N, CA, C and O atoms as CSV, one atom per row, in Angstrom:
chain,resi,resn,atom,element,x,y,z
A,1,MET,N,N,7.889,-16.539,49.002
A,1,MET,CA,C,8.432,-15.423,48.283
A,1,MET,C,C,9.827,-15.125,48.811
A,1,MET,O,O,10.041,-15.074,50.022
A,2,ASN,N,N,10.759,-14.933,47.916
A,2,ASN,CA,C,12.143,-14.698,48.277
A,2,ASN,C,C,12.388,-13.194,48.426
A,2,ASN,O,O,12.235,-12.460,47.450
A,3,PRO,N,N,12.764,-12.712,49.618
A,3,PRO,CA,C,12.951,-11.260,49.796
A,3,PRO,C,C,14.193,-10.728,49.099
A,3,PRO,O,O,14.297,-9.522,48.879
A,4,ASP,N,N,15.146,-11.601,48.744
A,4,ASP,CA,C,16.362,-11.152,48.074
A,4,ASP,C,C,16.165,-10.906,46.583
A,4,ASP,O,O,17.002,-10.269,45.943
A,5,ARG,N,N,15.103,-11.390,46.046
A,5,ARG,CA,C,14.871,-11.264,44.611
A,5,ARG,C,C,14.325,-9.876,44.275
A,5,ARG,O,O,13.377,-9.398,44.898
A,6,GLN,N,N,14.933,-9.251,43.294
A,6,GLN,CA,C,14.476,-7.947,42.812
A,6,GLN,C,C,13.276,-8.149,41.886
A,6,GLN,O,O,13.231,-9.130,41.145
A,7,PRO,N,N,12.314,-7.244,41.919
A,7,PRO,CA,C,11.197,-7.346,40.976
A,7,PRO,C,C,11.693,-7.166,39.544
A,7,PRO,O,O,12.680,-6.471,39.301
A,8,ASP,N,N,11.005,-7.792,38.613
A,8,ASP,CA,C,11.392,-7.687,37.203
A,8,ASP,C,C,10.973,-6.333,36.660
A,8,ASP,O,O,9.846,-6.133,36.209
A,9,ARG,N,N,11.918,-5.418,36.720
A,9,ARG,CA,C,11.699,-4.082,36.179
A,9,ARG,C,C,12.735,-3.823,35.099
A,9,ARG,O,O,13.871,-4.284,35.212
A,10,PRO,N,N,12.369,-3.100,34.063
A,10,PRO,CA,C,13.369,-2.806,33.030
A,10,PRO,C,C,14.434,-1.846,33.560
A,10,PRO,O,O,14.141,-0.923,34.319
A,11,ASP,N,N,15.643,-2.082,33.152
A,11,ASP,CA,C,16.759,-1.214,33.521
A,11,ASP,C,C,16.644,0.073,32.705
A,11,ASP,O,O,16.470,0.009,31.488
A,12,TRP,N,N,16.736,1.219,33.337
A,12,TRP,CA,C,16.551,2.504,32.638
A,12,TRP,C,C,17.621,2.730,31.590
A,12,TRP,O,O,17.366,3.415,30.600
A,13,ARG,N,N,18.824,2.169,31.776
A,13,ARG,CA,C,19.879,2.330,30.767
A,13,ARG,C,C,19.538,1.556,29.503
A,13,ARG,O,O,19.806,2.018,28.394
A,14,ARG,N,N,18.947,0.380,29.670
A,14,ARG,CA,C,18.542,-0.398,28.502
A,14,ARG,C,C,17.402,0.277,27.755
A,14,ARG,O,O,17.376,0.279,26.524
A,15,VAL,N,N,16.471,0.842,28.488
A,15,VAL,CA,C,15.358,1.553,27.856
A,15,VAL,C,C,15.876,2.789,27.123
A,15,VAL,O,O,15.432,3.086,26.014
A,16,ALA,N,N,16.811,3.508,27.739
A,16,ALA,CA,C,17.387,4.694,27.092
A,16,ALA,C,C,18.120,4.322,25.812
A,16,ALA,O,O,18.037,5.037,24.814
A,17,LEU,N,N,18.836,3.206,25.840
A,17,LEU,CA,C,19.557,2.767,24.650
A,17,LEU,C,C,18.604,2.286,23.566
A,17,LEU,O,O,18.759,2.645,22.398
A,18,GLY,N,N,17.640,1.493,23.937
A,18,GLY,CA,C,16.743,0.901,22.955
A,18,GLY,C,C,15.707,1.840,22.388
A,18,GLY,O,O,15.345,1.734,21.216
A,19,LEU,N,N,15.227,2.755,23.201
A,19,LEU,CA,C,14.169,3.663,22.752
A,19,LEU,C,C,14.603,5.116,22.715
A,19,LEU,O,O,14.246,5.849,21.792
A,20,GLY,N,N,15.366,5.535,23.703
A,20,GLY,CA,C,15.726,6.944,23.811
A,20,GLY,C,C,16.674,7.427,22.736
A,20,GLY,O,O,16.486,8.512,22.185
A,21,VAL,N,N,17.692,6.637,22.430
A,21,VAL,CA,C,18.670,7.061,21.418
A,21,VAL,C,C,18.015,7.214,20.043
A,21,VAL,O,O,18.180,8.260,19.415
A,22,PRO,N,N,17.274,6.205,19.548
A,22,PRO,CA,C,16.623,6.410,18.248
A,22,PRO,C,C,15.598,7.553,18.264
A,22,PRO,O,O,15.479,8.300,17.293
A,23,PHE,N,N,14.870,7.679,19.358
A,23,PHE,CA,C,13.881,8.759,19.454
A,23,PHE,C,C,14.553,10.119,19.357
A,23,PHE,O,O,14.105,10.993,18.615
A,24,MET,N,N,15.641,10.292,20.117
A,24,MET,CA,C,16.336,11.586,20.113
A,24,MET,C,C,17.073,11.840,18.801
A,24,MET,O,O,17.353,12.991,18.468
A,25,ALA,N,N,17.384,10.808,18.069
A,25,ALA,CA,C,18.053,10.990,16.780
A,25,ALA,C,C,17.072,11.384,15.680
A,25,ALA,O,O,17.475,11.977,14.679
A,26,ILE,N,N,15.810,11.067,15.850
A,26,ILE,CA,C,14.836,11.347,14.799
A,26,ILE,C,C,13.953,12.544,15.128
A,26,ILE,O,O,13.884,13.489,14.343
A,27,VAL,N,N,13.292,12.520,16.252
A,27,VAL,CA,C,12.258,13.516,16.538
A,27,VAL,C,C,12.792,14.951,16.616
A,27,VAL,O,O,12.244,15.814,15.929
A,28,PRO,N,N,13.824,15.261,17.405
A,28,PRO,CA,C,14.271,16.654,17.436
A,28,PRO,C,C,15.129,17.054,16.238
A,28,PRO,O,O,15.196,18.237,15.905
A,29,VAL,N,N,15.785,16.096,15.584
A,29,VAL,CA,C,16.719,16.421,14.508
A,29,VAL,C,C,16.014,16.568,13.163
A,29,VAL,O,O,16.388,17.431,12.369
A,30,ALA,N,N,15.021,15.759,12.895
A,30,ALA,CA,C,14.367,15.739,11.586
A,30,ALA,C,C,13.784,17.092,11.162
A,30,ALA,O,O,13.942,17.461,9.999
A,31,PRO,N,N,13.128,17.838,12.031
A,31,PRO,CA,C,12.612,19.135,11.571
A,31,PRO,C,C,13.715,20.095,11.114
A,31,PRO,O,O,13.519,20.868,10.176
A,32,PHE,N,N,14.862,20.043,11.772
A,32,PHE,CA,C,15.952,20.926,11.367
A,32,PHE,C,C,16.569,20.479,10.047
A,32,PHE,O,O,16.924,21.311,9.213
A,33,LEU,N,N,16.698,19.180,9.857
A,33,LEU,CA,C,17.256,18.682,8.606
A,33,LEU,C,C,16.303,18.903,7.436
A,33,LEU,O,O,16.744,19.014,6.293
A,34,GLY,N,N,15.013,18.966,7.706
A,34,GLY,CA,C,14.033,19.189,6.657
A,34,GLY,C,C,14.156,20.554,6.006
A,34,GLY,O,O,13.752,20.733,4.856
A,35,PHE,N,N,14.713,21.524,6.732
A,35,PHE,CA,C,14.872,22.867,6.180
A,35,PHE,C,C,16.126,23.018,5.332
A,35,PHE,O,O,16.266,23.997,4.599
A,36,LEU,N,N,17.032,22.062,5.426
A,36,LEU,CA,C,18.286,22.159,4.682
A,36,LEU,C,C,18.086,21.777,3.224
A,36,LEU,O,O,17.281,20.903,2.903
A,37,SER,N,N,18.809,22.424,2.369
A,37,SER,CA,C,18.735,22.080,0.947
A,37,SER,C,C,19.937,21.244,0.522
A,37,SER,O,O,20.185,21.081,-0.673
A,38,TRP,N,N,20.680,20.716,1.481
A,38,TRP,CA,C,21.843,19.887,1.169
A,38,TRP,C,C,21.390,18.564,0.558
A,38,TRP,O,O,20.303,18.061,0.843
A,39,THR,N,N,22.252,18.023,-0.283
A,39,THR,CA,C,21.988,16.702,-0.843
A,39,THR,C,C,23.247,15.850,-0.734
A,39,THR,O,O,24.365,16.364,-0.715
A,40,ILE,N,N,23.044,14.557,-0.663
A,40,ILE,CA,C,24.131,13.591,-0.674
A,40,ILE,C,C,23.866,12.681,-1.867
A,40,ILE,O,O,22.920,11.893,-1.861
A,41,MET,N,N,24.698,12.794,-2.873
A,41,MET,CA,C,24.519,12.061,-4.133
A,41,MET,C,C,23.127,12.302,-4.725
A,41,MET,O,O,22.507,11.382,-5.259
A,42,GLY,N,N,22.645,13.534,-4.626
A,42,GLY,CA,C,21.360,13.910,-5.196
A,42,GLY,C,C,20.159,13.595,-4.326
A,42,GLY,O,O,19.027,13.865,-4.728
A,43,ILE,N,N,20.373,13.032,-3.145
A,43,ILE,CA,C,19.271,12.677,-2.235
A,43,ILE,C,C,19.255,13.689,-1.095
A,43,ILE,O,O,20.304,13.960,-0.509
A,44,PRO,N,N,18.104,14.252,-0.766
A,44,PRO,CA,C,18.047,15.214,0.344
A,44,PRO,C,C,18.579,14.599,1.644
A,44,PRO,O,O,18.353,13.424,1.930
A,45,VAL,N,N,19.279,15.409,2.407
A,45,VAL,CA,C,19.938,14.929,3.616
A,45,VAL,C,C,18.942,14.358,4.631
A,45,VAL,O,O,19.302,13.456,5.387
A,46,ILE,N,N,17.729,14.845,4.668
A,46,ILE,CA,C,16.724,14.313,5.603
A,46,ILE,C,C,16.387,12.854,5.282
A,46,ILE,O,O,16.209,12.044,6.192
A,47,LEU,N,N,16.300,12.523,3.999
A,47,LEU,CA,C,16.010,11.132,3.628
A,47,LEU,C,C,17.185,10.220,3.940
A,47,LEU,O,O,16.997,9.092,4.396
A,48,VAL,N,N,18.388,10.704,3.695
A,48,VAL,CA,C,19.571,9.909,4.038
A,48,VAL,C,C,19.592,9.656,5.539
A,48,VAL,O,O,19.841,8.533,5.979
A,49,TRP,N,N,19.330,10.701,6.330
A,49,TRP,CA,C,19.330,10.583,7.794
A,49,TRP,C,C,18.308,9.548,8.260
A,49,TRP,O,O,18.615,8.705,9.103
A,50,MET,N,N,17.097,9.610,7.712
A,50,MET,CA,C,16.043,8.683,8.125
A,50,MET,C,C,16.393,7.247,7.747
A,50,MET,O,O,16.206,6.333,8.551
A,51,PHE,N,N,16.895,7.042,6.540
A,51,PHE,CA,C,17.206,5.684,6.103
A,51,PHE,C,C,18.437,5.126,6.805
A,51,PHE,O,O,18.545,3.910,6.965
A,52,VAL,N,N,19.359,5.967,7.222
A,52,VAL,CA,C,20.498,5.495,8.006
A,52,VAL,C,C,20.031,5.034,9.380
A,52,VAL,O,O,20.576,4.081,9.937
A,53,TRP,N,N,19.032,5.704,9.923
A,53,TRP,CA,C,18.565,5.350,11.270
A,53,TRP,C,C,17.680,4.104,11.304
A,53,TRP,O,O,17.423,3.587,12.391
A,54,PHE,N,N,17.209,3.605,10.177
A,54,PHE,CA,C,16.465,2.333,10.193
A,54,PHE,C,C,17.332,1.208,10.745
A,54,PHE,O,O,16.929,0.572,11.719
A,55,PRO,N,N,18.505,0.931,10.172
A,55,PRO,CA,C,19.328,-0.147,10.751
A,55,PRO,C,C,19.933,0.229,12.100
A,55,PRO,O,O,20.144,-0.645,12.941
A,56,LEU,N,N,20.218,1.516,12.323
A,56,LEU,CA,C,20.780,1.915,13.610
A,56,LEU,C,C,19.779,1.708,14.747
A,56,LEU,O,O,20.176,1.376,15.864
A,57,THR,N,N,18.499,1.898,14.478
A,57,THR,CA,C,17.476,1.627,15.486
A,57,THR,C,C,17.431,0.140,15.814
A,57,THR,O,O,17.322,-0.247,16.978
A,58,SER,N,N,17.514,-0.681,14.789
A,58,SER,CA,C,17.556,-2.126,15.032
A,58,SER,C,C,18.798,-2.501,15.828
A,58,SER,O,O,18.735,-3.364,16.704
A,59,LEU,N,N,19.913,-1.870,15.535
A,59,LEU,CA,C,21.138,-2.129,16.290
A,59,LEU,C,C,20.972,-1.726,17.750
A,59,LEU,O,O,21.393,-2.463,18.642
A,60,CYS,N,N,20.370,-0.578,18.008
A,60,CYS,CA,C,20.132,-0.142,19.393
A,60,CYS,C,C,19.238,-1.126,20.134
A,60,CYS,O,O,19.500,-1.454,21.291
A,61,LEU,N,N,18.191,-1.596,19.476
A,61,LEU,CA,C,17.299,-2.563,20.105
A,61,LEU,C,C,18.009,-3.887,20.368
A,61,LEU,O,O,17.795,-4.517,21.404
A,62,TRP,N,N,18.851,-4.306,19.431
A,62,TRP,CA,C,19.596,-5.546,19.618
A,62,TRP,C,C,20.575,-5.419,20.790
A,62,TRP,O,O,20.680,-6.327,21.615
A,63,LEU,N,N,21.292,-4.289,20.861
A,63,LEU,CA,C,22.213,-4.065,21.965
A,63,LEU,C,C,21.475,-4.030,23.294
A,63,LEU,O,O,21.980,-4.522,24.304
A,64,CYS,N,N,20.294,-3.455,23.293
A,64,CYS,CA,C,19.478,-3.395,24.509
A,64,CYS,C,C,19.123,-4.812,24.963
A,64,CYS,O,O,19.177,-5.115,26.155
A,65,GLU,N,N,18.770,-5.657,24.039
A,65,GLU,CA,C,18.404,-7.034,24.361
A,65,GLU,C,C,19.619,-7.839,24.831
A,65,GLU,O,O,19.492,-8.684,25.718
A,66,GLN,N,N,20.779,-7.589,24.254
A,66,GLN,CA,C,21.981,-8.339,24.591
A,66,GLN,C,C,22.466,-8.038,26.002
A,66,GLN,O,O,23.121,-8.877,26.621
A,67,ARG,N,N,22.161,-6.879,26.509
A,67,ARG,CA,C,22.630,-6.478,27.826
A,67,ARG,C,C,21.834,-7.115,28.951
A,67,ARG,O,O,22.204,-6.984,30.118
A,68,SER,N,N,20.755,-7.797,28.625
A,68,SER,CA,C,19.924,-8.388,29.687
A,68,SER,C,C,20.505,-9.668,30.226
A,68,SER,O,O,19.922,-10.281,31.121
């Protein structure tokens, strides 16, 4: 066993980027956006927000993987 080798643990910055950013963009924000009556091109702002975060979540996960 090599004492210089670090155990394989996930980096907290990568976990925050891959999971924390999308989580914080959806879970605390969605209830507040649900009360708004704003629309964007006739679509409620909550639906626009959720559908925008589908590709952004994939981007966060991809960036998390690239940093390894």
